[in-house]
C-alpha positions as CSV (number, residue, x, y, z in Angstrom):
1,M,-55.1,56.4,46.3
2,L,-51.8,57.4,44.4
3,S,-52.1,61.3,46.2
4,A,-52.4,59.1,49.4
5,I,-49.1,57.2,48.4
6,C,-47.0,60.8,46.9
7,L,-48.8,62.6,50.6
8,L,-46.6,60.0,52.7
9,M,-43.8,59.9,50.8
10,P,-41.1,62.9,51.6
11,R,-39.8,65.9,50.2
12,S,-36.6,64.4,49.3
13,I,-37.8,61.8,47.5
14,L,-40.6,63.2,45.7
15,F,-38.3,66.0,44.1
16,L,-36.1,63.5,42.6
17,C,-38.2,61.0,41.1
18,L,-39.8,64.8,39.7
19,V,-36.7,65.1,38.5
20,C,-36.0,61.6,37.0
21,G,-39.2,61.4,35.4
22,L,-38.2,65.0,33.4
23,A,-35.6,64.2,32.7
24,M,-36.0,60.6,31.2
25,P,-37.3,61.6,27.8
26,I,-34.1,63.9,27.2
27,W,-31.7,60.2,28.2
28,A,-33.9,58.2,26.1
29,E,-34.0,60.9,23.5
30,P,-31.6,58.8,20.7
31,Q,-28.7,60.2,18.8
32,R,-29.1,61.3,15.7
33,L,-26.5,61.1,13.0
34,T,-26.0,62.0,8.9
35,I,-22.7,59.9,6.9
36,S,-21.2,62.8,7.6
37,E,-21.1,62.9,11.1
38,A,-20.4,59.5,11.3
39,L,-17.6,59.3,9.7
40,S,-16.2,62.5,11.3
41,M,-16.8,60.6,15.0
42,C,-15.2,57.3,13.2
43,Y,-12.1,59.5,12.4
44,E,-12.1,61.4,16.0
45,R,-12.2,58.3,18.4
46,N,-11.6,54.9,16.9
47,P,-9.3,53.4,18.8
48,E,-7.2,51.5,15.6
49,L,-7.2,54.2,13.8
50,A,-5.1,56.5,16.9
51,A,-3.3,53.3,17.1
52,A,-1.8,54.1,13.3
53,R,-1.5,57.4,14.1
54,A,0.9,56.6,17.5
55,D,2.9,54.2,15.0
56,L,3.2,57.2,13.1
57,R,4.9,59.4,15.7
58,Q,7.1,56.3,16.4
59,T,8.5,56.0,12.9
60,R,9.6,60.2,12.7
61,S,10.5,59.6,16.3
62,A,13.0,57.0,14.6
63,Y,13.5,59.0,12.1
64,H,14.8,62.1,14.5
65,L,17.0,59.1,16.2
66,A,18.7,58.0,13.1
67,G,19.7,61.8,12.4
68,V,22.1,62.2,15.3
69,F,25.3,60.7,16.5
70,P,26.3,57.6,19.1
71,T,25.8,58.3,22.7
72,G,29.1,59.8,24.4
73,S,30.1,59.3,27.6
74,F,32.5,60.4,30.4
75,I,33.8,58.4,32.5
76,G,35.9,59.3,36.0
77,G,38.3,57.3,37.5
78,A,40.4,57.0,40.7
79,S,43.8,55.3,41.6
80,R,46.1,54.7,44.5
81,G,49.3,52.8,45.5
82,W,51.7,50.9,44.3
83,G,49.6,47.9,43.2
84,P,46.9,47.2,40.0
85,A,45.4,50.5,41.0
86,A,48.3,52.6,40.0
87,A,48.8,50.7,37.0
88,S,45.7,51.8,34.8
89,S,46.8,55.2,36.5
90,Y,47.2,58.7,33.2
91,S,50.4,60.1,35.4
92,A,51.9,56.7,36.7
93,L,51.5,58.4,40.4
94,P,51.0,56.5,43.1
95,R,47.7,58.1,43.3
96,D,45.9,60.0,40.7
97,E,42.1,61.4,40.0
98,Y,41.3,61.8,36.2
99,V,38.2,62.7,33.7
100,Q,37.6,60.6,30.5
101,Y,35.2,61.5,27.5
102,Q,34.7,58.8,24.7
103,Q,32.6,59.8,21.7
104,P,32.1,56.7,19.1
105,F,31.0,57.3,16.3
106,L,28.8,55.1,13.1
107,P,31.0,53.2,10.1
108,F,32.1,55.2,7.6
109,G,28.6,55.9,5.2
110,V,26.0,54.7,8.0
111,K,24.4,57.6,9.3
112,K,23.4,59.0,6.3
113,K,21.8,55.5,5.0
114,G,20.0,54.7,7.9
115,Q,18.0,58.0,8.3
116,F,17.7,57.2,4.5
117,V,15.8,53.7,5.5
118,A,14.4,55.3,8.9
119,W,12.2,58.4,6.3
120,L,11.1,55.7,4.2
121,N,10.0,53.5,6.8
122,W,8.4,57.1,8.1
123,Q,6.4,56.9,4.4
124,Q,5.2,53.8,4.7
125,A,4.0,54.4,8.0
126,R,2.4,57.6,6.5
127,A,0.6,55.7,3.9
128,Q,-0.6,52.8,6.5
129,L,-2.5,55.4,8.5
130,F,-4.5,56.4,5.2
131,F,-5.1,52.7,3.7
132,T,-6.1,52.5,7.9
133,K,-8.5,55.8,7.8
134,I,-9.9,54.4,4.1
135,Q,-10.8,51.1,4.6
136,L,-12.6,51.9,8.7
137,M,-14.1,54.7,6.0
138,R,-15.8,51.5,4.1
139,Q,-16.3,49.8,7.1
140,T,-18.1,52.7,8.8
141,K,-20.0,53.2,5.7
142,D,-21.0,49.5,5.3
143,A,-22.0,49.6,9.1
144,F,-24.2,53.8,8.7
145,Y,-26.2,51.7,5.2
146,E,-26.9,48.4,7.4
147,V,-28.5,50.2,10.1
148,L,-30.8,52.7,8.2
149,A,-31.5,49.6,5.4
150,A,-32.6,48.0,8.6
151,Q,-34.5,51.0,10.0
152,E,-36.3,51.3,6.5
153,R,-37.3,47.9,6.7
154,L,-38.7,47.9,9.9
155,K,-40.9,51.0,8.6
156,I,-42.3,49.2,5.2
157,F,-42.8,46.3,7.8
158,Q,-44.6,48.2,10.8
159,S,-46.6,48.9,7.5
160,N,-47.3,46.1,6.2
161,L,-48.1,44.4,10.1
162,E,-51.3,46.8,9.9
163,L,-52.3,46.2,6.2
164,A,-51.8,42.5,7.2
165,R,-53.7,42.8,10.4
166,Q,-57.2,44.3,8.3
167,I,-57.1,42.0,5.6
168,F,-57.3,39.5,8.5
169,E,-60.5,41.2,10.5
170,A,-61.6,41.2,6.4
171,S,-61.7,38.0,5.9
172,E,-62.9,36.8,9.4
173,K,-65.8,39.2,9.0
174,S,-66.5,38.2,4.7
175,T,-66.7,34.7,6.4
176,R,-68.4,34.8,9.5
177,G,-71.2,32.2,9.4
178,R,-69.6,30.8,5.9
179,P,-67.2,27.6,6.2
180,S,-67.2,26.6,2.9
181,R,-64.7,30.3,3.3
182,R,-62.5,28.6,5.7
183,L,-59.7,28.5,3.6
184,E,-59.6,31.8,3.3
185,I,-59.2,33.1,6.5
186,L,-56.4,30.8,7.5
187,A,-54.4,32.3,4.5
188,S,-54.7,35.4,5.7
189,R,-53.7,35.1,9.4
190,V,-50.7,32.8,7.7
191,Q,-50.2,35.9,6.0
192,Y,-50.3,37.9,9.3
193,N,-48.0,35.8,11.4
194,Q,-45.2,35.9,8.8
195,V,-45.1,39.7,8.9
196,R,-45.3,39.7,12.4
197,Q,-42.2,37.8,12.0
198,S,-40.3,39.6,9.7
199,L,-40.7,42.5,11.7
200,V,-39.7,40.6,14.8
201,Q,-36.5,39.4,12.6
202,T,-35.4,43.0,11.1
203,Q,-35.7,44.9,15.2
204,G,-33.0,42.1,15.9
205,D,-31.0,43.2,12.4
206,L,-31.7,46.7,13.6
207,E,-30.4,46.3,16.8
208,S,-26.8,43.5,15.4
209,N,-26.4,46.3,13.5
210,L,-26.4,49.3,15.6
211,A,-23.7,46.9,17.3
212,D,-21.7,46.9,14.6
213,L,-21.4,50.4,13.8
214,A,-20.7,51.9,17.5
215,P,-16.9,50.5,18.4
216,L,-16.8,52.0,14.9
217,L,-17.6,55.4,16.3
218,G,-15.8,55.1,19.2
219,L,-19.8,54.2,21.2
220,K,-20.8,52.1,24.3
221,R,-23.4,50.4,22.4
222,G,-25.7,52.1,25.7
223,Q,-25.7,55.1,23.4
224,E,-29.0,54.8,21.2
225,L,-28.5,55.9,17.4
226,V,-30.9,56.7,14.6
227,V,-29.6,57.2,11.3
228,E,-30.1,59.4,8.6
229,G,-29.8,59.3,5.3
230,T,-30.8,57.5,1.3
231,L,-29.6,54.2,-0.4
232,D,-29.3,56.0,-3.5
233,T,-25.9,56.2,-5.0
234,E,-25.0,58.8,-8.3
235,Y,-21.9,57.4,-9.5
236,A,-22.5,55.0,-12.6
237,H,-20.4,56.7,-14.7
238,L,-17.6,56.1,-12.8
239,K,-15.1,54.1,-15.6
240,L,-12.8,51.2,-15.2
241,E,-9.8,53.3,-16.4
242,D,-10.1,56.0,-14.5
243,L,-9.9,53.8,-10.9
244,L,-6.9,51.3,-12.5
245,Q,-5.0,54.5,-12.5
246,L,-6.0,55.8,-9.4
247,G,-5.6,53.0,-7.5
248,E,-1.9,53.0,-9.0
249,N,-1.6,55.9,-6.1
250,S,-4.2,53.3,-3.4
251,P,-2.3,54.1,-0.2
252,A,-2.0,50.4,0.6
253,L,0.2,50.1,-2.4
254,M,2.4,52.5,-2.0
255,A,2.7,51.0,1.8
256,V,4.2,48.3,0.0
257,R,6.2,50.0,-2.3
258,Q,7.5,52.0,0.2
259,A,8.5,49.1,2.0
260,T,10.1,47.1,-1.0
261,E,12.3,50.6,-1.2
262,S,13.6,50.2,2.5
263,G,14.4,46.7,1.7
264,H,16.6,47.3,-0.6
265,E,18.1,50.3,1.2
266,Q,18.5,47.8,4.4
267,V,20.8,46.1,1.9
268,K,23.3,48.8,1.4
269,L,22.7,49.8,5.2
270,A,24.1,46.0,6.0
271,S,27.0,46.1,3.7
272,L,28.6,49.3,5.1
273,Q,28.4,47.6,8.6
274,G,32.0,46.7,7.3
275,N,33.6,50.4,7.0
276,P,35.8,51.6,9.2
277,V,34.8,52.6,12.6
278,P,35.5,56.6,14.2
279,S,35.8,57.2,17.4
280,L,37.4,60.6,19.8
281,V,38.5,59.9,23.2
282,A,39.6,63.0,25.9
283,V,41.7,62.3,29.0
284,Y,42.1,64.9,31.8
285,D,44.4,64.2,34.5
286,F,43.9,66.3,37.8
287,R,47.1,65.0,39.8
288,L,49.5,66.0,36.9
289,P,47.3,68.7,35.3
290,S,47.2,67.8,31.5
291,Y,45.3,66.2,29.0
292,I,45.1,64.0,26.1
293,V,43.1,64.2,22.6
294,G,43.3,61.1,20.7
295,A,41.4,59.5,17.7
296,Q,40.6,55.4,17.0
297,L,40.2,54.0,13.7
298,N,38.7,50.7,14.0
299,V,39.0,47.9,10.5
300,P,36.5,45.5,11.6
301,L,37.4,41.9,10.6
302,D,34.4,40.4,9.4
303,W,34.7,36.6,9.9
304,G,31.3,36.0,7.5
305,Q,28.8,37.8,10.2
306,I,28.5,40.8,8.1
307,G,28.5,39.2,4.7
308,Y,25.5,36.7,5.9
309,D,23.7,39.7,6.9
310,V,24.3,41.7,3.7
311,E,23.1,37.8,1.9
312,S,19.5,37.5,4.4
313,K,18.8,41.3,3.5
314,Q,19.2,40.6,0.2
315,R,16.8,37.7,-0.1
316,A,14.6,39.5,2.0
317,A,14.6,42.8,-0.2
318,A,13.7,39.9,-3.2
319,A,10.9,38.4,-1.5
320,L,9.3,41.9,-1.4
321,D,9.5,42.2,-4.9
322,E,7.4,39.6,-5.6
323,R,5.2,40.5,-2.6
324,Y,5.2,44.4,-4.4
325,R,4.3,42.2,-8.3
326,A,1.9,40.0,-5.9
327,A,0.0,43.8,-4.4
328,Q,0.3,45.2,-7.8
329,L,-1.7,42.1,-9.5
330,D,-4.1,41.9,-6.0
331,L,-4.7,45.6,-6.3
332,S,-6.2,45.2,-9.8
333,S,-8.2,42.3,-9.2
334,E,-9.9,43.4,-6.9
335,I,-10.7,46.9,-8.4
336,Q,-12.3,45.4,-11.4
337,K,-14.8,43.0,-9.5
338,A,-15.5,45.5,-7.1
339,Y,-16.1,48.2,-10.1
340,A,-18.7,44.9,-12.2
341,A,-20.6,44.4,-8.5
342,F,-21.3,48.4,-8.1
343,Q,-21.5,48.2,-12.1
344,A,-24.1,45.0,-12.2
345,G,-25.6,46.5,-8.0
346,A,-26.7,49.6,-10.0
347,S,-27.5,48.1,-12.9
348,N,-29.9,46.0,-11.3
349,S,-31.6,48.4,-8.7
350,A,-32.6,51.3,-11.6
351,T,-34.0,48.1,-13.3
352,Y,-36.2,47.5,-10.9
353,Q,-37.1,51.0,-9.7
354,A,-38.6,51.2,-13.5
355,E,-40.0,48.1,-14.2
356,V,-41.1,46.5,-10.9
357,L,-41.0,49.0,-7.9
358,L,-42.5,52.4,-10.5
359,P,-45.7,50.0,-12.2
360,E,-46.5,48.6,-9.2
361,E,-46.9,51.8,-7.7
362,E,-48.9,53.0,-10.3
363,A,-51.4,49.6,-10.0
364,V,-51.8,50.6,-6.2
365,S,-52.7,53.8,-7.5
366,L,-55.5,52.6,-10.2
367,I,-57.0,49.5,-7.5
368,R,-57.4,52.7,-5.0
369,A,-59.2,54.7,-8.0
370,D,-61.2,51.9,-9.1
371,Y,-62.4,51.7,-5.2
372,K,-63.3,55.3,-4.5
373,A,-65.3,54.5,-7.9
374,H,-66.9,51.7,-5.9
375,K,-65.8,48.8,-8.4
376,L,-63.5,46.9,-6.1
377,D,-64.0,45.3,-2.7
378,Y,-61.8,47.0,0.1
379,D,-59.7,43.3,0.5
380,V,-58.3,43.7,-2.7
381,V,-57.0,46.8,-2.2
382,L,-55.3,46.0,1.0
383,L,-53.8,42.3,-1.4
384,A,-52.2,45.4,-3.3
385,Q,-50.4,47.3,-1.3
386,Q,-48.9,44.5,0.7
387,Q,-47.7,43.3,-2.4
388,L,-46.6,46.9,-3.3
389,E,-44.4,47.0,0.2
390,E,-42.6,43.9,-0.5
391,I,-41.3,45.3,-3.4
392,R,-40.4,48.1,-1.6
393,V,-38.1,45.9,0.7
394,E,-37.3,44.2,-2.1
395,Y,-36.0,47.4,-3.9
396,L,-34.6,48.2,-0.6
397,R,-32.6,45.1,-0.8
398,Q,-31.1,46.2,-4.2
399,Q,-29.9,49.9,-3.4
400,L,-28.2,48.0,-0.2
401,I,-26.4,45.7,-2.6
402,E,-25.5,48.8,-4.7
403,R,-24.7,51.1,-1.8
404,L,-22.7,48.7,-0.4
405,A,-20.0,47.3,-3.9
406,L,-19.6,51.3,-4.0
407,D,-18.0,51.4,-0.6
408,A,-15.8,48.0,-1.6
409,L,-14.8,49.7,-4.8
410,E,-13.7,53.0,-2.3
411,E,-11.4,50.4,-0.5
412,A,-10.0,49.2,-3.2
413,V,-9.0,52.4,-5.2
414,G,-8.1,54.0,-1.9
415,A,-10.1,57.0,-2.4
416,V,-13.3,58.7,-2.2
417,L,-15.3,58.4,-4.6
418,E,-18.5,60.6,-3.6
419,A,-18.3,63.7,-1.7
420,V,-19.9,63.1,1.3
421,I,-16.9,63.7,3.7
422,P,-13.5,63.7,2.3
423,A,-10.7,62.4,4.9
424,P,-9.5,64.9,6.4
425,I,-5.4,65.5,6.6
426,E,-3.9,64.5,9.7
427,P,-2.4,67.6,11.8
428,D,0.3,65.7,12.5
429,L,1.1,64.7,9.1
430,A,2.2,67.7,7.0
431,P,5.6,67.6,6.1
432,E,7.6,69.1,8.4
433,P,11.2,70.8,7.7
434,D,13.7,68.2,8.9
435,L,11.9,65.1,8.0
436,E,12.5,66.2,4.3
437,M,14.1,63.3,2.0
438,P,17.9,63.0,3.0
């Protein structure tokens, strides 16, 4: 029947179906990622990081802007007659044509101080970019290891489901024709259905975790991903004192520090607005070829605007001082909490492995040996193996807690603590000769 249908199909359609059939396995092949590859994709494709880079470039342009003179202007004029138009003539003739150039300047001291404020803002944006990268690193690693744990749980529940099925079938055979053992088969059936529900729930968790990971990598959810790696950590030797000292240079704290210093410099900048403002003017008259070059010095008369502006900036700077002290206290607290959580997670996972998992694995090995020696029934082996799988699921949970606590500690400190992949240096972050502190 199928061969007859193929003979009736046009060759072009048949060829297209053949090509699609051959290509489907290629399309269905999932993309495999290590943690290093995932972080590299995040750094390259994440739109939030791209926005932080754009903010950095904007502050760099603002620094260049603060270092130039205000824009000058050319004015061309003409006058005719003896009326009001002639009154604006530079030659006092009934007809005149002239060109004028005006060049304003900033109040004395404003240019240098404004450039310094712009430099501080550039440094703040630079620190903010690194802090954004640290945050995205933590989010990407959390999502990656959530996916990895879900994949491992899925394998365990698949194995556990097969064991539960074998136990259920063995119970059916052993209780067939024996109504007194009806309770045993009901218990095995309940156990089988519970494992199947856990498997379905884990599949849903895996899909949800993949949906969290994809946008961090700049991907749409259509791409199938399989992550590769381990949940193990080897950083229990970290000391709290070293972490607190490392946190003093955290990008988050540096950004607040730069903002605070910028606030104090803006007070000085506002006070300089009352300084005299120089300007130049040059006029060339075409009717009577001649020119005028002059200089002006405008002295502002403050009716309270500059004074209140300075006072406002002072209040804002005082608020920034308090926020900086609050940021220092918050950072110290976050590091201590993350460190305590990591130490507890590392201790719990190590203890669970040594005192629960490894003894259970040894017990199952002994039970298998007794079964081979015909000392135990097969259902006892299956039950022991099923219990081992449940313990492995719990151990995965303990490992994930430890791993996520380490990720939180890295974000709090603001630095990479494990040699997975160094945060790449941004090509546009290298200090330029004209971007040094004025």
